[in-house]
N, C-alpha and C positions, 0 to 999 in steps of 0.2 A: 208228641211229647206231654206230657201231665205238667202240670205249671212247676212243681217241684217232684219229679220223680223219686222214688223211695227205691234205693239200691242195697240190697245185702249181700256184704263180703263174706263168703262162706268161708267159716273160722274152723277148719277141720284141722288143723295143727300146722299149717305151712307158714313159714316167716314172712314176715316182710308185709305183713297186712295192714298196719298202721299207716304206711305212706300209701297205699291204695283208697283208703277211706279218707285220707286228707287231699287227694287229688281229684278223687269224685265228688268230694264236696266243693272242690274249688272249681269244679266244672258244672257245679249247678244241681248236685242231687241231695236229697236226704240219705243219710248213710247209716246203716247197722251193721254192726259185726256179728254176728250169729252161726250157730252151727246147728239149730233147730229146723227140723223138716217145716214146720208152719211157718215159720219167719221166711224160709228159701223158697216157699211156694208162693206165699202172699206177695214177694215183692215185684216191684214192675220189673227189674232187673236182677240178674244175679251174675255177682262175680267172682270166677274161681281162679284164685292166684296159684302159685306154682314155682316154689324153692325148693331148689335141692335134686335128690336123684328122681328119676321117674317112678322106681318101685316102693320109695317111701311116701311119694306122694299118692299112690295109687293105694298104698296099706292104709293111710289117714282118710281118704275117701269112702272108701270100702267100710272103714271103722263107723263114719258119719252117715253112710248108705247115698252117699253122694255119687253114686253112679244111677241110682234109682229116681233121686230126685232131679237131676239134670235131663234125663229121660223124659219124665213126667212132664217138666215144665217145655221141654221141646215138643212134645206130642200136642201139648196146647199151643203151642206157637207164641210163649213166652220167652223173653229175651235170656240169652245165657253169653257172657265173656269170657272166655279163658285166658290168662296170661303167662307167658314163658310157659313152664311145664304143663301149667294150665291148658294151653295149645297142642301140647306133645300127648299128654292122656286122652285127648279126643280121637287120636289115631289107635289103630289097631292093636299094636304093641311096641313096647321099646327095649331096645337091647343096649344094657351099658354092663362092661366090665364082664361080659359073658353070660350076664343074667338076662334071660327073656322073658319080659312082663305082658301080660297082658293089658290093654288098655281099655278104652270106654267104646271102643269102634263106633264111635259116630261118621268117621272117616276110614276107607281103606289108606293103609302106610303104613310104615317103619320107622321109627326113631333109631337112629344111628349116630355115632361119632363121625362127625364133621372130616373130612380129607384136608385138613389146613396144615401150613405150616408152625401156627401158633394157636395154642390154645389155652384157656377158654376164649373164645369171641368176645371181646370183654371193650366196650366203650360205645362210640358213637357211629352209625353206619346209616347208609341211605336205602330208600326202599322203592322198587321198582312197582308201583302201584299198579292195581288191576284197573283196565279199563271201565269207567264209569263206577268207580268204587265209590260208596258211600262213607264210608270211614276214614278215608284219605282226602274229602273233599276241602278244596283249599290249602291243603296242605302237602299237596302230591311231591314238592321238591325238597322237603324237609327231611332231618336226620333223627333218627330215634336211638335210644341206649339197651345193647344186645348185653347180657351175660351168660353166656350157654358153650358146651362144648357138643351138644347133641343136635340134632335137627331131622327134617324131613327134607329128602332130597328131590324126590318124585312124586307128583300128586297123579292118583289113578282114577280120583272118581269120576265116571262118565253120569252126563246129566240125565235124568228121567225126561220122559214126554210130558209128565205133568208138575216138573218141577223146574224152577228158573236155574241155569248152572252156578254153582259158586264161583264168586269171584276171590280169585288167588293172588297174593301179591307176594313178591321175592325180593330176596336181599342175596349176599353173596361173600362167602369168607372163606377163600381156597377154594369152595364150589357153590352152586346155585343152591338154595333153601328156602323153603315156604316161612315166610316172615309174617302172614298174615292172611287168615280167609273169613269172608263173608259168605254165610252158607244159611239163608232164611234168618231162624231168630238165633243160631246159633255164629258168633262172632270169637275171632281168638288171635292173638297178636304173639308171635316169638319174643317181640322184644317188651322191655318196661315202659309202658304210657307214664305210669307214675314216677318214673325216673328220668322224661324225656323232656322237661321243661315245659315251656309254652307250646310247643309242637304235640307233647302228650295230653297237656288239657285240651286242646283244640281236638284230637282225636278221641279221648273220652266225651266232650261236646258232642260232638258227631253222633257219638254211639246213642248218647243219652235223648238225642233228637229223636230215635227211632223207636223209643219207649212207649 
């Protein structure tokens, strides 16, 4: 971790960016809000927030060439953190209200409506942290704040011989769903660390340590 890592929160039109900026600053980062390619490429870490519908988030990212920026960063081993729909768009596709939208296809899988008696899944919930998780180190038993109706319920990426298997953490609301993924330089959470109090700050601090 750099003495004060520089993190860019990608400002492609999603809401809730200012709370993410404040939380990252609290965790010890120097934070910029930007949608320019150069800023996003130069930062020690890039945060991709996501609020609202899968299709609208993908449209905003496409407009700012976000998929290309994320791909280039990951190819160079540069850290990216997706939050909420910012996790969902890392998968192959999302299906909402009958609309099937292509995602960034960093991971195989489909984002679909949760089979739960009450939606949205809103509020605090526990996470079953992946064995050996660096993201949840020291906060394995904490609860985090979720706001969503859609999720990925099956993980199908097979680890290759040259890559460490991703660490996948789970939560449950009606059914089990992916709560977080740690996959080399690409990390993402379905919950909102910036709304998760001290536990969320601790998680962001853990992420910053890896930059």
